[in-house]
C-alpha positions as CSV (number, residue, x, y, z in Angstrom):
1,X,135.9,78.0,142.2
2,X,139.5,77.1,141.1
3,X,139.8,73.3,141.1
4,X,142.8,71.7,142.4
5,X,145.3,70.2,139.9
6,X,145.0,66.8,141.6
7,X,141.3,66.7,141.4
8,X,140.2,64.0,139.0
9,X,137.5,64.6,136.3
10,X,134.9,62.8,138.1
11,X,135.4,64.9,141.4
12,X,135.5,68.1,139.3
13,X,132.2,67.2,137.8
14,X,130.6,66.3,141.2
15,X,131.9,69.5,142.9
16,X,130.7,71.6,140.0
17,X,127.3,70.1,139.9
18,X,127.0,70.4,143.7
19,X,127.9,74.1,143.6
20,X,125.4,74.8,140.9
21,X,122.6,72.8,142.5
22,X,123.1,74.7,145.8
23,X,121.7,77.9,144.0
24,X,119.2,76.4,141.6
25,X,116.9,73.3,141.1
26,X,117.9,70.2,139.3
27,X,115.7,71.3,136.2
28,X,117.6,74.5,136.0
29,X,121.1,73.1,136.1
30,X,122.2,71.7,132.6
31,X,125.0,69.4,131.9
32,X,126.5,72.0,129.6
33,X,126.7,74.3,132.6
34,X,128.2,71.6,134.7
35,X,130.9,70.9,132.0
36,X,131.8,74.3,131.8
37,X,132.2,75.0,135.4
38,X,134.2,71.9,135.8
39,X,136.4,72.6,132.7
40,X,135.7,69.3,131.1
41,X,134.1,68.2,127.8
42,X,130.5,66.8,127.7
43,X,131.7,63.3,126.4
44,X,133.8,63.0,129.7
45,X,130.4,63.7,131.7
46,X,128.4,61.3,129.8
47,X,131.2,58.6,129.9
48,X,131.4,58.7,133.8
49,X,127.8,59.1,134.5
50,X,125.6,58.1,131.6
51,X,123.4,61.0,131.7
52,X,122.0,64.0,133.8
53,X,120.0,61.5,136.0
54,X,123.1,59.4,136.6
55,X,124.9,62.6,137.5
56,X,122.4,63.8,140.0
57,X,122.2,60.4,141.6
58,X,126.0,60.4,142.1
59,X,125.8,64.0,143.6
60,X,123.4,62.8,146.2
61,X,125.5,59.6,147.0
62,X,128.4,61.8,147.4
63,X,126.7,64.2,149.7
64,X,125.2,61.4,151.9
65,X,128.4,59.5,152.2
66,X,129.6,61.1,155.4
67,X,126.0,60.7,156.9
68,X,125.8,57.2,156.1
69,X,129.3,56.3,157.0
70,X,128.5,57.6,160.6
71,X,125.3,55.5,160.7
72,X,127.4,52.4,159.5
73,X,129.9,53.0,162.3
74,X,127.4,53.5,165.0
75,X,127.6,50.9,167.8
76,X,124.1,49.5,168.7
77,X,123.1,50.3,172.3
78,X,121.2,47.9,174.5
79,X,118.0,49.6,173.5
80,X,117.1,49.5,170.0
81,X,114.1,51.8,170.3
82,X,116.4,54.4,171.7
83,X,118.6,53.8,168.7
84,X,115.4,54.5,166.5
85,X,114.9,57.8,168.2
86,X,118.6,58.9,167.9
87,X,118.5,57.7,164.3
88,X,115.3,59.9,163.6
89,X,117.0,63.0,165.2
90,X,120.3,62.5,163.2
91,X,118.3,62.2,160.0
92,X,116.5,65.6,160.7
93,X,119.7,67.1,161.7
94,X,121.5,66.1,158.4
95,X,118.5,67.2,156.4
96,X,118.4,70.6,157.9
97,X,122.3,71.2,157.7
98,X,122.3,69.9,154.0
99,X,119.1,71.2,152.4
100,X,120.1,71.1,148.8
101,X,121.5,67.4,148.9
102,X,118.4,66.4,150.9
103,X,115.9,67.9,148.6
104,X,117.6,66.5,145.6
105,X,117.5,63.0,147.1
106,X,113.9,63.0,147.2
107,X,113.1,65.1,144.1
108,X,110.6,63.7,141.6
109,X,113.1,65.1,139.0
110,X,115.5,62.5,140.1
111,X,114.7,59.5,137.8
112,X,117.7,57.3,138.7
113,X,117.5,56.2,142.5
114,X,120.5,57.0,144.4
115,X,122.2,54.2,146.2
116,X,122.0,56.4,149.4
117,X,118.2,55.9,149.3
118,X,118.3,52.1,149.6
119,X,121.2,52.1,152.1
120,X,119.4,54.5,154.4
121,X,116.4,52.3,154.3
122,X,118.4,49.0,154.8
123,X,120.1,50.7,158.0
124,X,116.7,51.6,159.4
125,X,115.3,48.1,158.7
126,X,118.2,46.6,160.6
127,X,117.4,48.6,163.8
128,X,113.8,47.5,163.3
129,X,114.8,44.0,163.0
130,X,116.5,44.4,166.4
131,X,113.5,45.8,168.0
132,X,111.4,43.0,166.6
133,X,113.9,40.3,168.0
134,X,113.7,42.1,171.3
135,X,109.9,41.8,171.5
136,X,109.5,45.7,171.0
137,X,107.8,45.8,167.6
138,X,104.1,45.7,167.2
139,X,104.2,45.3,163.4
140,X,106.4,43.4,160.9
141,X,109.8,45.1,160.4
142,X,109.1,45.8,156.7
143,X,106.0,47.8,157.5
144,X,107.6,49.5,160.4
145,X,110.4,50.5,158.0
146,X,108.1,52.1,155.7
147,X,106.1,54.0,158.4
148,X,109.2,55.4,160.1
149,X,111.0,56.3,156.9
150,X,108.1,58.0,155.3
151,X,107.2,60.0,158.3
152,X,110.9,60.9,159.0
153,X,111.5,62.1,155.2
154,X,108.0,63.9,155.2
155,X,108.7,65.8,158.2
156,X,112.3,66.9,157.0
157,X,110.9,67.9,153.5
158,X,108.0,69.9,155.2
159,X,110.5,71.7,157.4
160,X,112.8,72.5,154.5
161,X,110.1,73.6,152.0
162,X,107.6,75.3,154.4
163,X,109.6,76.6,157.3
164,X,107.0,79.2,158.1
165,X,104.5,76.6,158.7
166,X,106.8,74.3,160.8
167,X,108.4,76.8,162.9
168,X,107.7,74.9,166.1
169,X,111.0,73.4,167.1
170,X,109.2,70.5,169.0
171,X,107.4,69.4,165.7
172,X,109.9,66.8,164.8
173,X,110.2,65.2,168.3
174,X,106.5,65.1,168.7
175,X,106.0,63.4,165.5
176,X,108.8,61.1,166.0
177,X,107.4,60.0,169.4
178,X,103.9,59.6,167.9
179,X,105.3,57.3,165.2
180,X,107.5,55.3,167.2
181,X,104.9,54.9,169.9
182,X,102.6,53.4,167.2
183,X,105.0,50.8,166.1
184,X,106.8,49.8,169.4
185,X,106.0,48.8,172.9
186,X,107.7,49.4,176.1
187,X,110.5,47.0,177.3
188,X,108.3,46.0,180.4
189,X,105.0,45.3,178.4
190,X,103.5,41.9,179.1
191,X,101.4,39.4,177.3
192,X,98.4,40.3,179.4
193,X,98.7,43.9,178.3
194,X,99.3,43.0,174.7
195,X,96.1,40.7,174.6
196,X,94.0,43.8,175.6
197,X,95.4,45.8,172.6
198,X,93.5,45.8,169.3
199,X,96.4,44.2,167.7
200,X,96.6,41.4,170.3
201,X,99.5,39.4,171.7
202,X,99.8,37.0,168.7
203,X,101.0,39.4,166.0
204,X,103.7,40.9,168.4
205,X,104.8,37.4,169.2
206,X,104.9,36.5,165.6
207,X,106.9,39.5,164.6
208,X,109.3,38.7,167.3
209,X,109.8,35.1,166.5
210,X,110.3,35.9,162.8
211,X,113.0,38.4,163.5
212,X,114.9,36.1,165.8
213,X,114.7,33.2,163.2
214,X,116.1,35.6,160.6
215,X,118.9,36.5,162.9
216,X,119.7,32.9,163.9
217,X,118.3,30.2,161.7
218,X,118.1,26.8,163.6
219,X,120.2,24.3,161.9
220,X,117.3,21.8,162.3
221,X,115.3,23.7,159.6
222,X,115.9,23.3,155.9
223,X,115.9,26.4,153.7
224,X,112.3,25.5,152.4
225,X,111.1,24.9,155.9
226,X,112.6,28.2,157.1
227,X,110.9,30.1,154.1
228,X,107.5,28.6,154.8
229,X,107.8,29.3,158.6
230,X,108.7,32.9,157.7
231,X,105.7,33.1,155.5
232,X,103.3,32.0,158.2
233,X,104.9,34.3,160.8
234,X,104.5,37.2,158.4
235,X,100.9,36.4,158.0
236,X,100.2,36.1,161.8
237,X,102.1,39.3,162.4
238,X,99.9,41.2,160.0
239,X,102.5,41.5,157.2
């Protein structure tokens, strides 16, 4: 590929690394090969990215920028659980359309965590906080975030690396519904129905109140009082 004259060294290196990684694993792509393809010296690469791990993390962040930008710009709907479903589907769509970046993001070879990983986690946590504040979450938002994210990522990687075993196009939707049904409850669920569940009504109420307090802390509470109340509510909600 002939790089445009106006492209700076950082973009040249990222573009070169992206192209090389599209046809090989991270272990097979050397910094020397990246430098040769980008037409820059090794000192420039190390000055900009520190080392190969830093370069790979930057490649992931660059690849995920458009996806994360769309999630940042998404306007919340009136139903946070429906936003969860849409978020799961968008995640899967991005993974299947950008397999190289996605596999790299969750590769054990990537020793430097990309910023995109934490931002994706935080964006999901924000939706689950809304679910909790609406009384729709049956577990604390932190636990729900771990459950949903690990299931979503696991499904995507399974479909990417073992497509012959995951040929059913309905697999992702079925797993999505199973996971979300386990951490959320219907909007019209009542206290009597909750009391009959194994988790009971108290954990749901505690998770709901904790989320509402995080979103809008009453001025009557001091910082210390708020922290103590949150700690109690986390215990009651099963966190």
